[in-house]
C-alpha positions in Angstrom: -3.5 -16.3 13.7 -2.5 -13.2 11.6 -0.9 -13.4 8.1 1.1 -10.7 9.1 3.3 -13.3 11.3 4.4 -15.0 8.3 6.0 -12.1 7.2 8.5 -10.9 9.5 10.9 -8.5 7.1 8.0 -7.6 5.1 4.8 -7.5 3.6 3.9 -5.9 0.3 0.4 -4.9 -0.4 -0.2 -3.6 -4.3 -3.3 -1.1 -3.7 -5.5 -1.8 -6.4 -7.8 0.5 -4.8 -10.1 1.7 -8.2 -7.6 1.2 -10.3 -9.7 -1.6 -12.1 -12.2 1.0 -13.4 -15.3 -1.1 -12.1 -14.2 -3.7 -14.8 -13.7 -7.8 -13.9 -11.4 -8.3 -16.3 -9.3 -5.4 -15.6 -9.1 -6.4 -12.3 -7.9 -9.6 -12.9 -5.1 -8.4 -14.9 -3.9 -6.2 -12.4 -3.8 -9.1 -9.9 -1.5 -11.2 -12.4 0.8 -8.2 -12.5 0.6 -7.9 -8.7 2.1 -11.7 -8.5 4.6 -11.3 -11.3 6.1 -8.2 -9.6 6.3 -10.0 -6.0 3.6 -8.6 -4.0 2.2 -11.0 -1.1 -1.0 -8.9 -1.5 -3.6 -7.2 -3.2 -5.8 -4.9 -1.8 -9.7 -3.6 -3.4 -11.6 -0.5 -1.8 -15.3 -2.2 -1.3 -17.8 0.9 -1.2 -21.5 2.1 -1.8 -21.5 5.3 -3.8 -24.8 5.6 -1.8 -22.9 5.1 1.3 -20.1 6.8 0.6 -21.0 10.5 -0.6 -23.9 12.6 -0.8 -24.7 13.2 -4.3 -23.8 17.0 -4.5 -20.2 16.6 -3.0 -18.0 17.8 -5.5 -14.5 15.3 -6.2 -11.0 16.0 -4.4 -9.0 18.6 -6.2 -6.6 14.9 -7.4 -9.5 13.3 -8.8 -10.8 16.1 -11.6 -10.2 15.1 -15.1 -12.4 16.4 -18.2 -15.5 14.2 -17.0 -18.3 16.7 -15.4 -19.1 14.8 -12.5 -19.6 14.9 -9.1 -17.8 12.3 -6.1 -21.0 10.1 -5.8 -21.4 9.5 -9.8 -17.3 9.1 -10.1 -17.6 6.3 -7.0 -21.1 4.8 -9.1 -19.2 3.7 -11.8 -15.9 2.5 -9.5 -18.6 -0.2 -7.7 -17.7 -3.5 -7.5 -20.3 -5.8 -6.5 -20.6 -8.7 -3.6 -20.5 -11.2 -6.5 -17.2 -8.9 -7.9 -15.6 -9.5 -4.8 -16.6 -13.3 -4.8 -14.7 -13.6 -8.0 -11.7 -11.8 -7.3 -11.3 -13.5 -3.8 -11.9 -16.8 -5.8 -9.3 -15.0 -8.7 -6.8 -14.5 -5.8 -6.5 -17.6 -4.3 -6.0 -19.4 -7.3 -3.3 -17.1 -8.1 -1.7 -17.5 -5.1 -2.1 -13.6 -3.4 -3.4 -12.4 -0.1 -6.6 -10.6 -1.1 -7.7 -7.6 1.3 -10.0 -5.0 1.3 -10.7 -1.7 2.7 -14.4 -1.6 3.4 -16.3 2.0 3.9 -19.6 1.0 5.4 -20.7 -2.1 8.0 -22.4 -3.2 5.1 -19.1 -4.2 3.3 -17.5 -5.3 6.6 -20.3 -8.0 7.2 -20.3 -9.1 3.5 -16.0 -9.3 3.6 -16.3 -11.4 6.8 -18.7 -13.8 5.1 -16.1 -14.3 2.2 -13.8 -15.4 4.8 -11.3 -12.7 4.5 -8.8 -12.8 7.7 -7.6 -9.5 7.7 -9.2 -6.0 7.4 -7.8 -2.8 6.2 -9.4 0.6 7.5 -8.6 3.4 5.8 -7.4 6.8 6.6 -10.7 8.5 6.0 -12.8 6.1 8.7 -9.9 6.5 11.6 -12.3 8.7 13.1 -15.7 6.2 12.2 -16.7 4.9 15.9 -19.0 3.2 13.9 -17.3 1.5 11.4 -14.1 0.8 14.1 -16.4 -0.9 16.6 -18.4 -3.5 13.6 -14.6 -4.5 12.7 -13.3 -4.4 16.1 -16.5 -6.9 16.6 -15.0 -9.2 14.2 -12.0 -10.0 16.5 -9.8 -10.1 13.0 -6.2 -8.4 13.0 -6.6 -4.9 11.3 -4.4 -2.9 9.5 -4.9 1.1 10.0 -3.9 3.9 8.4 -3.0 7.0 10.1 -3.4 9.6 7.5 -4.5 13.2 8.7 -4.8 11.9 12.1 -3.0 13.1 15.6 -1.9 11.0 18.2 -5.3 11.5 20.5 -7.4 10.6 17.7 -4.7 7.2 16.7 -5.4 6.6 20.2 -9.1 6.6 20.3 -9.5 4.2 17.3 -7.2 1.8 19.2 -8.8 2.3 22.0 -12.5 1.7 20.3 -10.9 -1.4 18.6 -9.8 -3.2 21.0 -12.8 -2.4 23.0 -14.7 -4.2 20.6 -12.6 -7.5 20.2 -10.2 -6.5 18.1 -6.5 -7.3 19.7 -4.0 -7.6 16.7 -3.5 -4.3 15.6 -1.1 -2.7 12.9 -0.2 1.2 12.1 0.6 2.4 8.8 2.0 5.8 8.7 0.5 8.0 6.3 0.3 11.5 4.6 -3.6 11.7 3.1 -1.8 13.8 -0.5 -2.2 12.6 -3.7 0.3 12.9 -4.4 3.1 13.0 -1.4 6.5 15.0 -2.4 9.5 13.6 -1.0 9.5 16.9 1.4 5.9 15.4 3.2 6.7 11.9 3.6 8.5 12.5 7.0 9.5 8.3 7.2 10.6 9.1 10.8 7.1 9.0 11.8 7.3 5.0 11.5 10.0 4.9 14.3 8.1 7.0 16.5 4.9 5.4 16.2 6.5 2.1 17.2 8.2 3.2 19.8 4.6 4.7 21.3 2.7 2.3 20.7 4.7 -0.7 20.5 2.9 -2.2 17.6 3.7 -3.5 13.8 4.0 -0.1 11.7 4.3 0.1 8.1 3.8 2.9 5.7 1.2 3.6 3.1 3.0 5.2 0.4 1.0 8.1 -1.7 4.4 9.0 -3.9 5.0 8.9 -7.3 8.4 7.2 -6.5 10.4 3.8 -6.9 13.0 4.3 -3.9 10.6 5.7 -1.3 9.0 2.0 -0.3 13.0 0.6 0.4 13.8 3.5 2.2 10.4 3.2 4.2 12.0 -0.3 5.0 15.3 1.3 6.3 13.4 3.7 8.3 11.4 0.5 10.4 8.5 -0.3 8.0 7.2 -4.0 7.9 4.3 -3.7 5.8 4.0 -1.8 2.7 1.1 -0.3 0.4 1.6 0.6 -3.0 -0.9 2.1 -5.3 -0.2 0.5 -9.4 -2.3 0.4 -12.2 -2.2 -0.9 -16.2 -1.2 2.3 -17.4 -1.0 6.1 -15.9 -2.9 7.3 -18.6 -6.3 5.5 -17.8 -9.3 7.5 -16.8 -10.0 7.6 -13.2 -8.8 9.6 -9.6 -5.5 7.6 -9.1 -4.4 6.5 -12.1 -1.9 9.4 -12.9 -0.6 8.9 -9.2 -0.1 5.2 -9.2 2.6 3.1 -10.3 3.0 1.2 -13.5 3.3 -2.8 -13.2 6.7 -2.5 -14.5 7.6 0.2 -11.8 5.8 -2.1 -9.0 8.0 -4.2 -9.7 11.5 -2.3 -9.7 9.4 -1.0 -6.2 9.1 -4.5 -4.6 12.5 -5.9 -5.7 14.1 -2.9 -4.1 12.4 -2.9 -1.2 12.9 -6.8 -0.8 17.0 -5.5 -1.1 16.8 -3.3 1.5 14.9 -5.6 4.0 17.9 -8.3 3.0 20.6 -5.5 4.0 18.9 -4.3 7.0 18.5 -7.2 8.4 17.3 -7.8 11.8 17.3 -5.8 15.4 20.5 -7.5 17.0 24.3 -7.8 16.5 25.4 -11.2 15.2 28.6 -12.5 14.4 28.8 -13.8 10.9 30.1 -16.9 10.3 32.1 -15.8 7.6 33.5 -13.3 10.2 35.4 -15.3 12.1 38.4 -15.9 9.8 38.7 -12.4 9.7 38.0 -11.9 13.1 40.9 -14.8 13.9 43.4 -12.9 11.0 42.6 -9.0 12.2 42.8 -9.1 16.1 45.3 -9.6 18.5 47.2 -12.0 21.1 50.3 -11.8 23.4 53.6 -12.2 21.4 57.2 -12.5 22.7 59.4 -9.4 22.5 62.3 -11.9 22.9 63.1 -15.8 23.4 61.5 -17.4 26.6 63.5 -20.4 27.3 61.8 -23.6 29.2 61.2 -22.8 33.2 61.5 -18.9 32.6 59.5 -16.9 34.7 57.5 -14.5 32.2 57.4 -11.1 32.6 55.3 -7.8 31.4 58.3 -6.4 29.5 58.9 -9.9 27.5 55.4 -9.3 25.8 54.1 -7.5 22.8 50.4 -7.3 21.4 50.5 -8.7 18.0 48.3 -10.3 15.3 46.9 -12.7 14.3 44.5 -13.9 17.8 45.2 -17.6 17.7 47.5 -17.4 21.5 46.7 -16.0 24.2 44.0 -13.4 24.6 45.2 -10.0 25.6 42.6 -9.9 28.7 44.5 -12.5 30.5 48.2 -11.0 30.7 47.9 -10.8 34.7 46.9 -14.2 34.5 50.0 -15.3 32.9 52.7 -12.6 34.8 55.2 -14.4 36.8 54.2 -17.9 35.5 56.7 -20.0 34.0 56.8 -21.7 30.1 57.0 -25.3 29.9 58.9 -25.8 26.6 61.1 -22.9 25.0 58.8 -19.9 23.1 60.7 -18.5 19.8 61.0 -14.7 19.6 57.7 -12.9 18.0 55.6 -15.9 18.6 52.2 -16.1 20.0 52.0 -19.0 22.6 48.5 -20.6 24.3 47.9 -21.8 28.0 49.3 -24.9 27.6 52.2 -23.4 27.2 52.3 -22.4 30.9 52.3 -23.7 34.1 49.9 -22.9 36.7 
């Protein structure tokens, strides 16, 4: 069973990513803050630097800082071992928060699967990786697929590969792979577009610096939100500056959940509390003059007025020409039982 089915309204992923800086104790602190903030899940990135990047590949522009190193060397500092992930998953289980990780190679897919994960997250950068998608699909676990940097043809192909290899439960995340993403780049209407096109659960991977975009994405139809956070924005590392502080994460989650409540469901129910208002605000047929017992009802003697406790206006043709079986005073509503049929 897909754990996401337990979260009909909203599933919130607090993205730790590499903001643990390769330190287990920092990872535990981040998990604790995610629990306090009310997140449903914490997500990490499972990779080996030697498998992910060639050694002379430079860092992305947003990753650059005062440290003189290439991307491979940077990634080496943020690696976690298989044993680290065992401890992290155990810690998450004890704190009663869902553990999730993004694998970047077949090796890490197998490690996470053996750890007992019940869900895989695929990064936007791996959407075109046929080998990785095939391996993940073969595990037959639910998948959350980020769609940054990808057009619909590429998304179609990724979904096809996952399904062909056995994955039948796929969720999509609208994502803009810019760090940070500015407000004019967010394009939240992509969420409803993806929902309509693919008929799948759709969420939003939020790379903005804003606290309110998550709530706005819920209003746009997102049922999953993923958001980076850190212990301190000034810590050295590629993602800290564009991540939320623990306090901001709490506000972010509170607002998103509030919007989920405000948005409600895609139905048009009448609330119990509305029924009293409906009775008083809507109208029924009322007499323009006193109608005596045995008198025939004519159209000219009726008018529409509040409240709706009497005969409904749409019944007027059913009672015209009928007799009343009691005196009905002027400016009074009357009921069907007052009429001889």
